[in-house]
C-alpha positions as CSV (number, residue, x, y, z in Angstrom):
1,M,20.3,75.9,63.9
2,G,17.6,77.5,61.8
3,N,14.8,75.8,59.8
4,D,15.3,72.5,61.6
5,D,11.6,72.1,62.1
6,V,10.9,72.7,58.4
7,I,13.6,70.2,57.3
8,V,12.4,67.5,59.7
9,S,8.8,68.0,58.6
10,W,9.7,67.9,54.9
11,L,11.8,64.7,55.3
12,L,9.0,63.0,57.3
13,R,6.5,64.0,54.6
14,L,8.8,62.5,51.9
15,M,9.0,59.3,53.9
16,G,5.2,59.0,53.7
17,Y,4.2,60.4,57.1
18,E,1.2,62.8,57.4
19,I,1.9,66.2,58.8
20,Y,-0.9,67.9,60.8
21,C,-1.4,71.5,61.9
22,L,-2.7,72.0,65.4
23,P,-3.8,75.6,65.6
24,K,-4.5,75.6,69.3
25,S,-1.0,74.2,70.2
26,V,1.4,76.4,72.1
27,V,5.2,76.2,71.9
28,Y,7.5,78.0,74.3
29,H,11.0,78.8,73.1
30,K,13.7,79.7,75.6
31,Y,15.5,82.3,73.5
32,K,15.2,85.9,72.3
33,L,14.5,86.5,68.7
34,R,17.6,88.3,67.4
35,M,19.2,88.1,64.0
36,S,22.9,87.8,64.4
37,P,25.2,87.4,61.4
38,D,25.8,83.8,62.4
39,K,22.1,83.0,62.6
40,F,21.4,84.8,59.3
41,H,24.1,82.7,57.6
42,S,22.8,79.5,59.1
43,L,19.2,80.2,58.1
44,E,20.2,81.1,54.5
45,K,22.5,78.1,54.2
46,N,19.8,75.7,55.5
47,R,17.1,77.3,53.3
48,Q,19.2,76.9,50.2
49,A,20.2,73.4,51.1
50,L,16.5,72.5,51.6
51,L,15.6,73.9,48.2
52,L,18.4,72.1,46.4
53,Y,17.9,68.8,48.3
54,S,14.2,68.5,48.0
55,L,13.2,70.0,44.7
56,K,13.7,68.5,41.2
57,P,15.6,70.7,38.7
58,S,12.4,71.1,36.7
59,T,10.6,72.4,39.8
60,L,13.5,74.7,40.7
61,A,13.2,76.1,37.1
62,I,9.5,76.8,37.5
63,Y,10.0,78.6,40.8
64,F,13.2,80.4,39.7
65,P,11.6,83.8,39.4
66,I,10.2,83.6,43.0
67,I,13.5,82.2,44.3
68,A,15.5,85.0,42.5
69,A,13.2,87.7,43.9
70,V,13.6,86.3,47.4
71,E,17.4,86.2,46.9
72,V,17.4,89.9,45.9
73,L,15.4,90.8,49.0
74,I,17.8,88.8,51.2
75,I,20.8,90.5,49.6
76,G,19.2,93.8,50.2
77,Y,18.6,93.0,53.8
78,A,22.2,91.9,54.3
79,L,23.5,95.1,52.6
80,L,21.3,97.3,54.9
81,R,22.5,95.4,58.0
82,G,26.2,96.0,57.2
83,K,29.4,94.3,56.5
84,A,29.0,91.5,59.1
85,Y,26.1,90.1,57.2
């Protein structure tokens, strides 16, 4: 749950497949957009796993300031949402 489309696209790209954007495409999701603590945890876990799995240490070092800023924002969001997050 969470970021599956990004992970699949990234892995396909690493395997040499080309990824295309179809701006006129329409996707229907059968769910309501709600951020529960479980979904928040899953999204964050998958985002961090994708970064660690797919980027070289040197690339992580280059992007560290951006990643750190995003982490601060995410921690702030979780603190505002309450103890469950």
